[in-house]
C-alpha positions, 0 to 999 in steps of 0.5 A: 895288204898290210896284215895289221890294218887288215886286223884293225879295221876288222876289230881282230887286234888286241895286243902288239909288241912294238916294231911288230907292224914295221917288221911285217912291213919289210920282210916275209915273216913267219908267224905262228899259233899254238893249237891244243889238241884237246880233241879230234876238232876245231871249234868255232872258239878256234876260228878266230885264230884260223883267221889270223893266220888266213890273213897272215898269208894273203898278207904274203907271209907264211903261217905256222900252224903248231899244234901242241902234242907236248903242251896238250899233255900239260894243259894250258892254265890260262883262263882255267880255274881247275887242272884238266885231265892229261892226255895219252899220246894215243889220243894226242895223235888222233886229234892231231890228226882232226885238226891237221885235216881241218886247218888245210881247208883254210890254209895253203900247205902244198901248192908250192908256192913261196908263202905256203904253210908249215904245221908242226908238233912240238911233241916232236921236239920235246919227246927227247928233252930230259928234265934235267937239260931243260931246267938248266937250258931254259929254267934258269933263263926265266925267274919265278917271279917273272912267271908268277907275275903272269895273270893265268898264275896270279888268278888261280895261286889267288883263288880259293881252290886247289892252286896250280900244280908244278905241271901247269906251272911249267905251261908258259916255259914249255910255250916259251921254248916253243918259240925260242925252238921255231925262232932257231930252227926256222927263223919264226919271229913272231907268235900270235894268239887269243888275248889271254895267251899274251903272258905265255907269248911274251915270255917267249920273246924274252927267252928269245932276248936272254938266250940268243940276244934276238928279237921276236914279237908278239900280237893278240887278237881279243877274245870274242863274246856275244853282245849280251856278255855271254861266251862266244860258240857255245850254245845249250848243246855244247861247243859249235864244232867244225867237224860235221860229225859233232856239228851237222852244218845245219846246225852250223849254219842255223848258229849263225843265222840266229845270232843278234844284229850287234854280233852280225855287224862283228862277226862278218868282219871277223869270221868270213873274207869280204873286203870292207866296202862290201861289209859296210855296204852289207851293214847299211842295207841290214839298218834298213830293214833288219827284219830281213836278217841280210847280214845273218843270212850273209854271214852264215852263208859265208861261214858255212861255205868256208867251212863245209862247202857250197853243197852243204851251205844250200842243204842246210838252206834247204833244210831250214826252210822244211819247217817254214812250209816250204822244202820238198820231199827231193829236200828230205831224201838229200838229207843225210840222217845226221841233218835229217835229225838236226831238223827234226830234233824235238819234234814228236816221234813214234817207233814202230815195227817194220814188220807192219810195213811189209804187211802192207800197212794203210797211213790211217793205221800208222798214223791213228793205231800204231802211233798217236798222231791223230786220236781217231781215224775220224779226226785223220779223215776230216783233215785229210778232206780239208788239204791239211795232212802231208807224208813226206811233204807230199799232199794225202788225198786218200787216207787208205793208202798203202805206205811202202818200204821206198817210201821211207827216208834214210831207210827208217823214217817217215815225216807226216805233217798235221796242219801248217806247223805240227811235224811228227816222226815215225821211225821203223825199227 
């Protein structure tokens, strides 16, 4: 597999230094991407970089994932309009562990094969580096003029804001030193990243040239946006995270399921491992019946299985069907509380004293007295007679049935359905 050619047809190649493709065809290369540990989870904005490393390893090369414990303490100014808060070492270490765990789902770190992935942390080689030593060894090789010519610096200095601190100004030097260190220590000759990182990456190639006379290479992928120009990966509730505790697999699945046709045709090339022929066939089939959303369904399946699991995907599909009249009591019982609350987000809910269940409460009392699902007992009875009321997806044919603790979902919820589309939650506290 030709790595660069693979990126080209997938729409994942933005800039590349001359000679990079030829170098990769001649040898098994090491290539690295840096991940800033600003949180203990990656989000889907990082997925393009993750997929770059996945394709790199599939092409027979050795991916190097660098967790920026040192650079994370500074803050990358690229694409930022203001300086961010600095993290302490304890938080950084916690975040690094979370990121390592996630990357291990995508990359082979431990099989013993020749192109096994490597994980490094730049804090390990920066922590003992004194300031004086750094500016003597590294600072003298890169001019201020060179650094100020970078877009990430020019945009900040030219704005009407507070400008840029020396801390952030030094970021590209520290990142450049990372590349030099990996070049010297493990023979890493390629750095990859998003197109906003081009300036920082080529600072590294220039530092390697000036310090060692050696040749290093750079490759970037485009920054992904939505077809309407909006930022990719952001929703009303914020980032779409890879950690199921931050973004449930159900919400994760829904994100991909709801992308536009135009975006689905791009994203299925970038975020899945499906081959060219299969993707082109899927796009062709989708164009014949766009209302069936074949592309979105396949995209959501592939990415959810890749990031979470086949089981999480299947549960997300079942959960998605619940609000559309499908789904069963068994589906409701299988869902953990996070997924359950994701499905019924925004549904009217009522808190009821748990002791009422212990006293043998009837269904009618729960729905017409202890909550406002029905305005009266009469309304409830009429709807029950017409077959229009369900409890936990089971039709109610007797409005006076007693509801027991054993019917609670996740130990505290009941789902009442009134008609075809109206859902209510009873939460017992």
